[in-house]
Biopython code that builds the backbone (N, CA, C, O; Angstrom):
import numpy as np
from Bio.PDB.StructureBuilder import StructureBuilder

atoms = [
    (1, "UNK", "N", (-9.902, -16.308, -5.809)),
    (1, "UNK", "CA", (-9.259, -15.451, -4.765)),
    (1, "UNK", "C", (-8.439, -14.601, -6.312)),
    (1, "UNK", "O", (-7.589, -14.986, -7.114)),
    (2, "UNK", "N", (-9.138, -13.464, -6.172)),
    (2, "UNK", "CA", (-8.256, -12.754, -7.257)),
    (2, "UNK", "C", (-6.642, -12.498, -6.553)),
    (2, "UNK", "O", (-6.585, -12.380, -5.329)),
    (3, "UNK", "N", (-5.349, -12.418, -7.381)),
    (3, "UNK", "CA", (-4.405, -12.345, -6.995)),
    (3, "UNK", "C", (-4.170, -10.495, -6.646)),
    (3, "UNK", "O", (-4.506, -9.577, -7.394)),
    (4, "UNK", "N", (-3.705, -10.418, -5.704)),
    (4, "UNK", "CA", (-3.385, -8.883, -5.652)),
    (4, "UNK", "C", (-1.931, -7.810, -6.331)),
    (4, "UNK", "O", (-0.753, -8.007, -6.629)),
    (5, "UNK", "N", (-2.613, -6.987, -6.326)),
    (5, "UNK", "CA", (-1.281, -6.350, -7.077)),
    (5, "UNK", "C", (0.231, -6.597, -6.076)),
    (5, "UNK", "O", (0.246, -7.069, -4.939)),
    (6, "UNK", "N", (1.416, -6.134, -6.866)),
    (6, "UNK", "CA", (2.428, -6.746, -5.995)),
    (6, "UNK", "C", (3.634, -6.068, -6.069)),
    (6, "UNK", "O", (4.610, -6.078, -5.318)),
    (7, "UNK", "N", (3.349, -5.342, -7.340)),
    (7, "UNK", "CA", (4.587, -3.848, -8.082)),
    (7, "UNK", "C", (4.248, -2.924, -7.066)),
    (7, "UNK", "O", (3.136, -2.419, -6.909)),
    (8, "UNK", "N", (5.106, -2.758, -6.487)),
    (8, "UNK", "CA", (4.802, -1.516, -5.383)),
    (8, "UNK", "C", (4.754, 0.113, -5.981)),
    (8, "UNK", "O", (4.013, 0.973, -5.504)),
    (9, "UNK", "N", (5.745, 0.349, -7.169)),
    (9, "UNK", "CA", (5.110, 0.991, -7.395)),
    (9, "UNK", "C", (3.312, 1.630, -7.944)),
    (9, "UNK", "O", (2.564, 2.581, -7.718)),
    (10, "UNK", "N", (3.352, 0.186, -8.881)),
    (10, "UNK", "CA", (1.821, 0.171, -8.952)),
    (10, "UNK", "C", (1.046, 0.472, -7.581)),
    (10, "UNK", "O", (0.354, 1.367, -8.068)),
    (11, "UNK", "N", (0.831, 0.447, -6.903)),
    (11, "UNK", "CA", (0.526, -0.169, -4.959)),
    (11, "UNK", "C", (0.673, 1.412, -5.214)),
    (11, "UNK", "O", (-0.272, 1.893, -5.839)),
    (12, "UNK", "N", (1.814, 2.410, -4.797)),
    (12, "UNK", "CA", (2.081, 3.376, -4.124)),
    (12, "UNK", "C", (1.175, 4.553, -5.246)),
    (12, "UNK", "O", (1.169, 5.716, -4.843)),
    (13, "UNK", "N", (0.409, 4.258, -6.655)),
    (13, "UNK", "CA", (0.179, 5.128, -7.369)),
    (13, "UNK", "C", (-0.924, 5.232, -7.326)),
    (13, "UNK", "O", (-1.238, 6.365, -7.692)),
    (14, "UNK", "N", (-2.235, 4.298, -6.912)),
    (14, "UNK", "CA", (-3.161, 3.705, -7.101)),
    (14, "UNK", "C", (-3.247, 4.486, -5.525)),
    (14, "UNK", "O", (-3.436, 5.701, -5.601)),
    (15, "UNK", "N", (-3.134, 3.938, -4.181)),
    (15, "UNK", "CA", (-2.970, 4.935, -3.152)),
    (15, "UNK", "C", (-2.472, 6.571, -2.920)),
    (15, "UNK", "O", (-2.823, 6.976, -1.812)),
    (16, "UNK", "N", (-2.170, 6.985, -3.251)),
    (16, "UNK", "CA", (-2.081, 8.467, -3.781)),
    (16, "UNK", "C", (-3.343, 9.017, -4.918)),
    (16, "UNK", "O", (-3.556, 10.228, -4.882)),
    (17, "UNK", "N", (-4.079, 8.285, -5.796)),
    (17, "UNK", "CA", (-4.866, 8.233, -6.281)),
    (17, "UNK", "C", (-6.344, 8.672, -5.751)),
    (17, "UNK", "O", (-7.252, 9.390, -6.171)),
    (18, "UNK", "N", (-6.099, 7.847, -4.589)),
    (18, "UNK", "CA", (-7.686, 7.345, -3.665)),
    (18, "UNK", "C", (-7.448, 8.215, -2.379)),
    (18, "UNK", "O", (-8.198, 8.076, -1.412)),
    (19, "UNK", "N", (-6.283, 9.223, -2.360)),
    (19, "UNK", "CA", (-6.126, 10.510, -1.500)),
    (19, "UNK", "C", (-5.883, 10.348, -0.522)),
    (19, "UNK", "O", (-6.279, 11.059, 0.402)),
    (20, "UNK", "N", (-5.042, 9.212, -0.389)),
    (20, "UNK", "CA", (-3.389, 8.425, 0.788)),
    (20, "UNK", "C", (-2.853, 9.508, 0.833)),
    (20, "UNK", "O", (-2.939, 10.268, -0.131)),
    (21, "UNK", "N", (-2.179, 9.841, 1.943)),
    (21, "UNK", "CA", (-0.748, 10.730, 1.762)),
    (21, "UNK", "C", (0.490, 10.520, 2.673)),
    (21, "UNK", "O", (0.785, 10.616, 3.865)),
    (22, "UNK", "N", (1.095, 10.162, 1.418)),
    (22, "UNK", "CA", (2.814, 9.699, 1.852)),
    (22, "UNK", "C", (3.366, 10.428, 2.720)),
    (22, "UNK", "O", (3.699, 11.609, 2.617)),
    (23, "UNK", "N", (3.495, 9.561, 3.795)),
    (23, "UNK", "CA", (4.168, 10.704, 5.241)),
    (23, "UNK", "C", (5.875, 10.166, 5.192)),
    (23, "UNK", "O", (6.573, 10.326, 6.193)),
    (24, "UNK", "N", (6.547, 9.400, 3.690)),
    (24, "UNK", "CA", (7.764, 8.908, 4.096)),
    (24, "UNK", "C", (7.912, 8.323, 5.248)),
    (24, "UNK", "O", (7.242, 8.160, 6.267)),
    (25, "UNK", "N", (9.458, 7.904, 4.657)),
    (25, "UNK", "CA", (9.892, 6.722, 5.874)),
    (25, "UNK", "C", (10.981, 6.378, 5.507)),
    (25, "UNK", "O", (11.410, 6.706, 4.401)),
    (26, "UNK", "N", (11.903, 5.382, 6.656)),
    (26, "UNK", "CA", (13.232, 5.082, 5.660)),
    (26, "UNK", "C", (13.432, 4.102, 5.084)),
    (26, "UNK", "O", (14.333, 4.170, 4.248)),
    (27, "UNK", "N", (12.747, 2.823, 5.240)),
    (27, "UNK", "CA", (12.992, 1.117, 4.917)),
    (27, "UNK", "C", (11.932, 1.648, 4.262)),
    (27, "UNK", "O", (12.336, 2.031, 3.164)),
    (28, "UNK", "N", (10.270, 1.950, 4.452)),
    (28, "UNK", "CA", (9.295, 1.573, 4.410)),
    (28, "UNK", "C", (8.186, 3.041, 4.112)),
    (28, "UNK", "O", (8.325, 3.980, 4.895)),
    (29, "UNK", "N", (6.910, 3.197, 2.747)),
    (29, "UNK", "CA", (6.547, 4.641, 3.073)),
    (29, "UNK", "C", (5.139, 4.331, 4.282)),
    (29, "UNK", "O", (4.406, 3.350, 4.153)),
    (30, "UNK", "N", (5.022, 5.046, 5.068)),
    (30, "UNK", "CA", (3.780, 5.828, 5.637)),
    (30, "UNK", "C", (2.919, 6.352, 5.186)),
    (30, "UNK", "O", (2.805, 7.526, 5.536)),
    (31, "UNK", "N", (1.889, 5.817, 4.218)),
    (31, "UNK", "CA", (0.369, 6.108, 3.905)),
    (31, "UNK", "C", (-0.705, 6.801, 4.770)),
    (31, "UNK", "O", (-1.525, 6.155, 5.422)),
    (32, "UNK", "N", (-0.673, 7.765, 4.751)),
    (32, "UNK", "CA", (-2.452, 8.115, 5.958)),
    (32, "UNK", "C", (-2.915, 9.097, 5.253)),
    (32, "UNK", "O", (-2.413, 10.056, 4.667)),
    (33, "UNK", "N", (-4.738, 8.393, 5.529)),
    (33, "UNK", "CA", (-6.086, 8.992, 5.037)),
    (33, "UNK", "C", (-6.692, 8.906, 6.188)),
    (33, "UNK", "O", (-6.649, 7.857, 6.830)),
    (34, "UNK", "N", (-7.631, 10.458, 6.814)),
    (34, "UNK", "CA", (-8.419, 10.681, 7.632)),
    (34, "UNK", "C", (-9.384, 9.548, 8.272)),
    (34, "UNK", "O", (-10.396, 9.191, 7.669)),
    (35, "UNK", "N", (-9.110, 9.140, 9.210)),
    (35, "UNK", "CA", (-10.432, 7.932, 9.867)),
    (35, "UNK", "C", (-10.126, 6.562, 9.260)),
    (35, "UNK", "O", (-10.880, 5.615, 9.482)),
    (36, "UNK", "N", (-9.130, 6.449, 8.566)),
    (36, "UNK", "CA", (-8.339, 4.894, 8.301)),
    (36, "UNK", "C", (-6.732, 4.736, 9.343)),
    (36, "UNK", "O", (-6.072, 5.723, 9.668)),
    (37, "UNK", "N", (-6.423, 3.535, 9.658)),
    (37, "UNK", "CA", (-5.320, 2.970, 9.226)),
    (37, "UNK", "C", (-4.543, 3.634, 8.977)),
    (37, "UNK", "O", (-5.034, 4.701, 8.608)),
    (38, "UNK", "N", (-2.469, 3.649, 8.933)),
    (38, "UNK", "CA", (-2.017, 3.890, 7.630)),
    (38, "UNK", "C", (-1.605, 2.393, 8.034)),
    (38, "UNK", "O", (-1.616, 1.545, 8.926)),
    (39, "UNK", "N", (-1.213, 2.715, 6.638)),
    (39, "UNK", "CA", (-0.575, 1.418, 5.511)),
    (39, "UNK", "C", (0.659, 1.797, 5.703)),
    (39, "UNK", "O", (0.876, 3.007, 5.756)),
    (40, "UNK", "N", (2.105, 0.554, 5.899)),
    (40, "UNK", "CA", (3.572, 0.913, 5.510)),
    (40, "UNK", "C", (3.654, -0.130, 4.029)),
    (40, "UNK", "O", (2.870, -0.995, 3.641)),
    (41, "UNK", "N", (4.953, 0.376, 3.432)),
    (41, "UNK", "CA", (4.553, -0.042, 1.898)),
    (41, "UNK", "C", (5.536, -0.230, 2.051)),
    (41, "UNK", "O", (6.204, 0.764, 2.337)),
    (42, "UNK", "N", (6.411, -1.832, 1.955)),
    (42, "UNK", "CA", (8.260, -1.670, 1.953)),
    (42, "UNK", "C", (8.974, -0.572, 0.534)),
    (42, "UNK", "O", (8.327, -0.180, -0.438)),
    (43, "UNK", "N", (9.458, -0.477, 0.628)),
    (43, "UNK", "CA", (10.622, 0.037, -0.185)),
    (43, "UNK", "C", (11.543, -0.948, -1.418)),
    (43, "UNK", "O", (12.606, -0.613, -1.942)),
    (44, "UNK", "N", (10.759, -2.234, -1.666)),
    (44, "UNK", "CA", (10.971, -3.252, -2.570)),
    (44, "UNK", "C", (9.527, -3.064, -3.863)),
    (44, "UNK", "O", (8.309, -2.891, -3.824)),
    (45, "UNK", "N", (10.627, -3.235, -4.934)),
    (45, "UNK", "CA", (9.696, -3.478, -6.390)),
    (45, "UNK", "C", (8.972, -3.791, -6.189)),
    (45, "UNK", "O", (7.910, -3.171, -6.125)),
    (46, "UNK", "N", (9.231, -5.400, -5.892)),
    (46, "UNK", "CA", (8.225, -6.443, -6.027)),
    (46, "UNK", "C", (7.790, -6.927, -4.730)),
    (46, "UNK", "O", (8.743, -7.322, -4.059)),
    (47, "UNK", "N", (6.185, -7.067, -3.913)),
    (47, "UNK", "CA", (6.079, -7.578, -2.437)),
    (47, "UNK", "C", (5.777, -8.903, -2.606)),
    (47, "UNK", "O", (5.633, -9.324, -3.754)),
    (48, "UNK", "N", (5.675, -9.522, -1.810)),
    (48, "UNK", "CA", (5.826, -10.414, -1.242)),
    (48, "UNK", "C", (3.872, -10.951, -1.569)),
    (48, "UNK", "O", (3.206, -9.918, -1.514)),
    (49, "UNK", "N", (3.147, -11.938, -1.799)),
    (49, "UNK", "CA", (1.392, -12.047, -1.825)),
    (49, "UNK", "C", (0.962, -11.719, -0.674)),
    (49, "UNK", "O", (-0.167, -11.245, -0.553)),
    (50, "UNK", "N", (1.512, -11.847, 0.036)),
    (50, "UNK", "CA", (0.967, -11.680, 1.413)),
    (50, "UNK", "C", (1.360, -10.230, 1.855)),
    (50, "UNK", "O", (0.569, -9.807, 2.698)),
    (51, "UNK", "N", (2.011, -9.651, 1.641)),
    (51, "UNK", "CA", (2.330, -7.926, 2.397)),
    (51, "UNK", "C", (1.375, -7.398, 1.078)),
    (51, "UNK", "O", (0.549, -6.552, 1.422)),
    (52, "UNK", "N", (1.356, -7.682, -0.070)),
    (52, "UNK", "CA", (0.740, -7.264, -1.384)),
    (52, "UNK", "C", (-0.832, -7.740, -0.675)),
    (52, "UNK", "O", (-1.328, -6.768, -0.106)),
    (53, "UNK", "N", (-1.207, -8.278, -0.637)),
    (53, "UNK", "CA", (-2.661, -8.935, 0.568)),
    (53, "UNK", "C", (-3.222, -8.455, 1.169)),
    (53, "UNK", "O", (-4.417, -8.163, 1.110)),
    (54, "UNK", "N", (-2.042, -8.161, 2.292)),
    (54, "UNK", "CA", (-2.790, -7.073, 3.620)),
    (54, "UNK", "C", (-2.111, -5.426, 3.621)),
    (54, "UNK", "O", (-1.828, -4.672, 4.552)),
    (55, "UNK", "N", (-2.011, -5.284, 2.155)),
    (55, "UNK", "CA", (-2.007, -4.018, 1.895)),
    (55, "UNK", "C", (-3.379, -3.308, 1.417)),
    (55, "UNK", "O", (-4.059, -2.378, 1.851)),
    (56, "UNK", "N", (-3.466, -4.234, 0.260)),
    (56, "UNK", "CA", (-5.210, -4.269, -0.439)),
    (56, "UNK", "C", (-6.048, -4.607, 0.223)),
    (56, "UNK", "O", (-7.100, -4.583, -0.416)),
    (57, "UNK", "N", (-6.240, -5.083, 1.685)),
    (57, "UNK", "CA", (-7.214, -5.380, 2.593)),
    (57, "UNK", "C", (-7.297, -4.052, 3.284)),
    (57, "UNK", "O", (-8.341, -3.401, 3.251)),
    (58, "UNK", "N", (-5.982, -3.540, 4.048)),
    (58, "UNK", "CA", (-6.023, -2.509, 4.421)),
    (58, "UNK", "C", (-6.703, -1.067, 3.795)),
    (58, "UNK", "O", (-7.522, -0.288, 4.282)),
    (59, "UNK", "N", (-6.225, -1.076, 2.933)),
    (59, "UNK", "CA", (-7.357, 0.072, 2.114)),
    (59, "UNK", "C", (-8.266, -0.138, 1.063)),
    (59, "UNK", "O", (-8.208, 0.426, -0.030)),
    (60, "UNK", "N", (-9.097, -0.955, 1.412)),
    (60, "UNK", "CA", (-10.522, -1.579, 1.138)),
    (60, "UNK", "C", (-10.359, -1.819, -0.677)),
    (60, "UNK", "O", (-11.125, -1.143, -1.364)),
    (61, "UNK", "N", (-9.343, -2.800, -1.428)),
    (61, "UNK", "CA", (-9.365, -2.840, -2.191)),
    (61, "UNK", "C", (-10.191, -4.479, -2.501)),
    (61, "UNK", "O", (-10.221, -5.155, -3.529)),
    (62, "UNK", "N", (-10.661, -4.664, -1.444)),
    (62, "UNK", "CA", (-11.221, -5.854, -1.721)),
    (62, "UNK", "C", (-12.856, -6.330, -1.865)),
    (62, "UNK", "O", (-13.137, -7.499, -2.130)),
]
sb = StructureBuilder()
sb.init_structure("model")
sb.init_model(0)
sb.init_chain("A")
sb.init_seg("    ")
for serial, (resi, resn, name, xyz) in enumerate(atoms, 1):
    if name == "N":
        sb.init_residue(resn, " ", resi, " ")
    sb.init_atom(name, np.array(xyz, "f"), 0.0, 1.0, " ", f" {name:<3s}", serial, name[0])
structure = sb.get_structure()
């Protein structure tokens, strides 16, 4: 299984490029897209492998 991207700024750029809208938040950014469940991205520079994997799965990158 390939390693999921774990650099938060790269994940955010990719979500925005794919049409996800950043709804903001305090400790997490909430990304929404019509017909999809929201994705919550922690505001940390590096994400743990499990969190990165869950974001990739929710965004359909697998």
